[in-house]
N, C-alpha and C positions, 0 to 999 in steps of 0.2 A: 362593204369592208373588203379591202384588198388583202390578198395572201402573198407571202413571199414565194419566190420561184421554187424553193425546195419543198414548200408545203403544197403548192400546186402540182408539182411533179409526183409527190406522194399520192395525191388523190388520183392522178392519171394512172400511176402504177397499180393502184388497188383495183382499177377498172380494166386492167389487162392491156394498157397502152404502153408502147415501148418508149422508155426514156433512158438517157445515159446513166451508167453506174456513177454514183457520187457519194461523198461523205460530207456531212455538215461539221464545220469546225468553228468553235467559239474561242479557242485559246491557241496561240502560235505553237505551244509545246505539243499540241495534238497532231500537228501536221505530219511528222514522220510516220506515225502509226497509220494515219489516213492514207498516205501514199503507199505504204506497204500493203494495206488492205486492197487498194485498187489495182496494184501491180503496175508494171511498166516503168518508164523513165520520164515520160512527159505527161503533164496534167494541165487542166484549165482551172484557174482560181477565179471565182466569181463572187463579187460583193453582193450581199443580200440586202437590198433596199427596195422600197415600193416605187420603182421608177424604171422607165425604159432609158435607152441611150447609155447604158453603163459601159459598153465596150468603147465608145468614142471618148469616154471620160476617164479611162484608166481603171475601170472597175471590173473588167474581164481580161485576164492576162494568161497567155500560154507560157508555161514555165518548163524548164529542163532541170530535173533532179530535185531531190527533197530540200536542198539548201535554198535554192531559188524560190521554191514553193513556200518555204517558211518566211523568207524575207518579204515576199509580196503579201503574205498573210499578215505579217506584223505591220506593214505599211497601211493596209486597208483597215484592219480592226481598230476601232476607236476613232477613226477619221470620219469626216463628213464629206460624202461624195456628192459633187455638184454635176448635174446633167442638165440638158436643155428642158427637162420636165420638172426639176426640183426647185428652180429658183436659185438665187445667189447663195442662200443659206445652206443648201444641200440637205442631205439626210444622213443620220448616223449609221455607221456600219457596225452591227453587233455580231455578225457571223459571216462566214464565207462558205461557199459550196465548192468543194474540190471534186472535179470530174475527170474521167478518162476522155481524151480527145476522140473525136469522131471523124472518120474518113468520109467527106461529103462530096457527093456527085452533083446534087442540086439543092437549092434552098427555096422553099415555098412558104406561103402564108396561109393559115386557116384560122378563122374566128367564128364564134357563135355568139349572137347577141339578141336582145329584144328589139324588134322593129316596131316602134309604137305607131307608126303611120298605118301599117297593114295589120297591126295587132297579131303578129306572128313572130316566131323565132326566125332568124335569118343567118344562114351560113354565108360567110364572105371568104373568098379565096383569091390568091394572086400568085403568079409565077415570080413576082419580085419579093421573095421572102428575105428576111434578115434586114429589111429596110423599114423606115418609119412609114407605116401604112397610110397615115394621114397625108404625107408628102406624095406618096405614090398616087393616092386618089386625086390629089389636087393637080399634079403635073402630068400624069399618064392614066387618066380614069379608065381607059380601055383595058388596062391590065387588071381591073377589079371585077371579079365574078361574083354574082349574088344569086343565091337560091333560097327562097322562102320555104319554111317547114310548117305546114298547118298543124296545130296542136291536136287536132282530131285524129290524124293518121300517123303523125310522126315521120321519121326519116324513111324514105322509099329508095329502092335501088336506082331509079332513073335520076334522082338528085345527085347521087354519087357519080353516075356516068356523065351527067352534064358538067360537073366540076372537073372530073378526071379528064375528059376530052379537052376542056378549056385549058387545063394545066399541061396538056401534052403527055399524059401518063399512058402506059401500055395497059392491056387488059388485066394482068395480074396485079399491077399497082392500083388500078381502079377498084378492084375487089377489096384490096387492103384499105383503100380510102373509105369505101362504104362501111366496112367494119369499124373503122376509126370514128366516122361521123355518127354512127349509131350509138357508140359508147359515149362519145362526147355529149350527144343529145340527152342520153339517160342521166349522165352525171349532172348536166345543167338542170334538169328537172328535179332530180333527187336532192340537190343541194340548194335549191332556190337561188341559183346564180343569176347575175345580170350580164356577165361577160366571161367567156372563156376564149383565150387567144393563144395560139401556138405560132411563135415567130422567132426563129424559123422552124418549120416542119421540114426536115431534111430527108432526101433520098440518099441512103448510104451506098458505098461501093458494093455491098452485099445485096442491094436491091430492096432494103427495108425502109419503111417510113418511121422516122424517129422524131420525137418531140424534143428538140435541142433546147428550147426555152419555152416557158409556159407562164401565163398570167391568168389568174382567176379573180373575179370580183363577185362578192356575195351580196345579196339584198339584205341590208341592215334590218329591215322590218321583219324579216323572216328568221332571224337568228334565234329567236325564242324557241323555234322548233328544232334547232340544231346546236345543242349546248357544246358538243365536241368541236364543232367548227367555230363557234363563238370563242372558245378557249384559245384559238389560234391568233386572236387579235394581238397586234403589236403596237401599243400606244406610242412607242418611241418614234414611229414613222409618221406621227401626226403632230400638228401644232398643239403644244401643251394646253393652250387656251381652249381649243376645241374639245380636248379630252376633259378638261375641268367643266366645260359647259354641259357636256353630256351627263356628268355626275349630278348636275342640278336641273336636269330636264330642260335645258336651254339649247336652242339650235344656233350655233355660232360658227361663222366662217370669216377668217381674217382676210382683209383686203389691204390695199396699199395707200389709202387716202388719209385724210386728216379729220374727218367728221364721223364720230362714233354714232351708231344708230341703234336705237332700242324700239322695237315695234312688236305688236302682237298680231300674228298671222303672217304666213309666208308670202301670200299675194300682196298684202299691204306693205310688207318689208321690201319686196322687189320694186313696187311703185315708189316707195320712199327713196330708194337708191337712184331710180330714174330721175326723180325730181331734183335731187341733189346735183346730179350730173347736168341736168338741164339748166340749173342756176349757176353752173360754172365751178362747182365743187367736186371733191373726190371723197367718196365714202370710205371709211376705215374698216368697216365690217358689215356683215349681215348678221343680225341677231333677232331671233323670234322668241319672245318670252312666253308665247302661248296664250290661250284664252283666259286662264286663271292666274293673272299677274298679281301674286301676293307681294307684300312688302319684302319678305325674305328673298323671294326670287328676283325682285327688282334690284335689291341690294347686290346680289351676286352678279346680276347683269352689269351694274355700274362697275363693279370690280373688274370684270372681264374687259369691258371697254377701256378702262383706264390702265389696264396692264400693257396697253400699246402706248409707248411714249410719244408716238407721233400724233395722237389725238389732240386736236386743238379746240374742239367744241363737240357737244353732244346734242343730237336731235332725238327727242322721245316722241313717238307718234303712236297713240293708243286709241283704238276704237272700243268704246265701252258697250259691249253687247252682253256677253256672259257675265262680266263683272261691271258694276256701275262705275262711272267716271269719278265720283266722289271717293269711292274706296281706292281707286287707282291713284288719285291725287294724294290721298293719305299715305299710301305705300311709297310714292315717290318722295314725299316730304321726309318720311321716316328714313328711307334709304339714303337720301342725300346727306342728312344729318349724321347718319351712322358712318358712311363711307368717307365723308369729308371731301366732296368733289371740288376741285379747284379750277375747272375750266368752265366756260359759259355753257348753260343748258337752255335749250329751247324746247318747250313742251307744246304739242298739239293734241288736244283731247276732243273727241267727237263721240256722240252716242248718248246713252242714258245718263242724265244728270251732268252733262258736259259743262253747262254754265256754272253749276255749283262747284265742280272740280276745278275749273279755272279760277274761280273766286278763292277757293282754298289755297291754291298755289300763290295767287297774288298777295294774300294776307299772311303767308307763312314767314315772311321776313327773310327768305332766301333769295339769292340772286338768280331767279328763274324768269325767263321770258316766255310768254304764252302767245299762242296764235290759234285762230279758229280755222284758218285755211291752210291746207298742206303746202301749197305753193309758197305762201307767205312764210310759213315756218321754215321751209327749206332755204329760202332767201336769207332769213335771219341767221340760220345756222352757218351758211356759207360766209356771210359777212363777218360773223363772230370769229370763225376759224381764221379768216384772212387777217383780221386785226391781230390775233394772237401770233400768227406766223410772221407778220410784218414787224411786230414789236419784239419778237424773240422770246415771248413769255408763254409759249405753247406747252412747255414741259410741265409735268404735274406729278403729284405724289398721291399714294393711297396709304392711309394709316401711317403717314410719316416716312414711307419708303417708296422708292421708285418701283412701279410694277406691282404685281400681286404674287 
């Protein structure tokens, strides 16, 4: 789960880390009061969305005077900000953070993440702060510094010295960096985070290290231990289909293709996407219905898939292990009749009672194609989708309406 910048900075502030003074604004009428609270005549207006690259897209603006601050706030609130990370649809701006500007001497990058290869936490730092760290790593990898942190001992002074020397900091700043790293590490552990990123971490003209921007990503699976953090979730920043899927215990990720996929098991789902690509098709989604694929859950899965108007065919790939294939077939038949699916459906069943399940599908009277082999099923789905696209009949409805 991603946090907004203002939420991440609040967590940093609570841990004693320096962040700029700021006020969150959700209505343009609140801007004059916010500016008066911060003082001065110049401020930075920052759109709050779950994306980087806001500055290059007009989402971070330096303003002069309350009138300009209010105009920029009105421009941003209610808009959809498009960055290189959001895709063409952008993300909705529901609030802006107004901050006092900072006199910057240097911009650095500091991140803490899980390194699955070494099974440790890893600090990453760079003197190229304020830039896209992925681009820095690709174009100038020598500017990326890495220091692993064994969980047994935590952050040690030598690690801060190694990063500090690599960043060209003096002794006083290296000590401050060590304190910052220790507090970030403790925050990471205490919140079950998967990423904490400060970009840029700036050296001010007063010699302080200040988190000018911050990003925190939390482990969804650990949120049950952190109800206060779970309450910070902002569903407006997600695909509404993914939010709806979560409510039905479905794992759904929207993609850009034309073949809807319904699979039980994440590994099998990824293999299904690969087979579709291998056959020349483009998957429209990742959808894992889980091991206990009931008729109700399958029906909701069909609705999610069909909420994408680009879907021209559906591939159902189920391995009957926990649930028998005949019960899965019964659920598919019931769900298709309930939802009223109007695009071709290819079903591949394998596992316990697979033959019986396929026979039930064949005798259902529904326009379902079955296959025993996954590669053959993928080929059938790709061909069906292409026919729909070529004929211009790929659009569909659910319960008489487009979408769900």
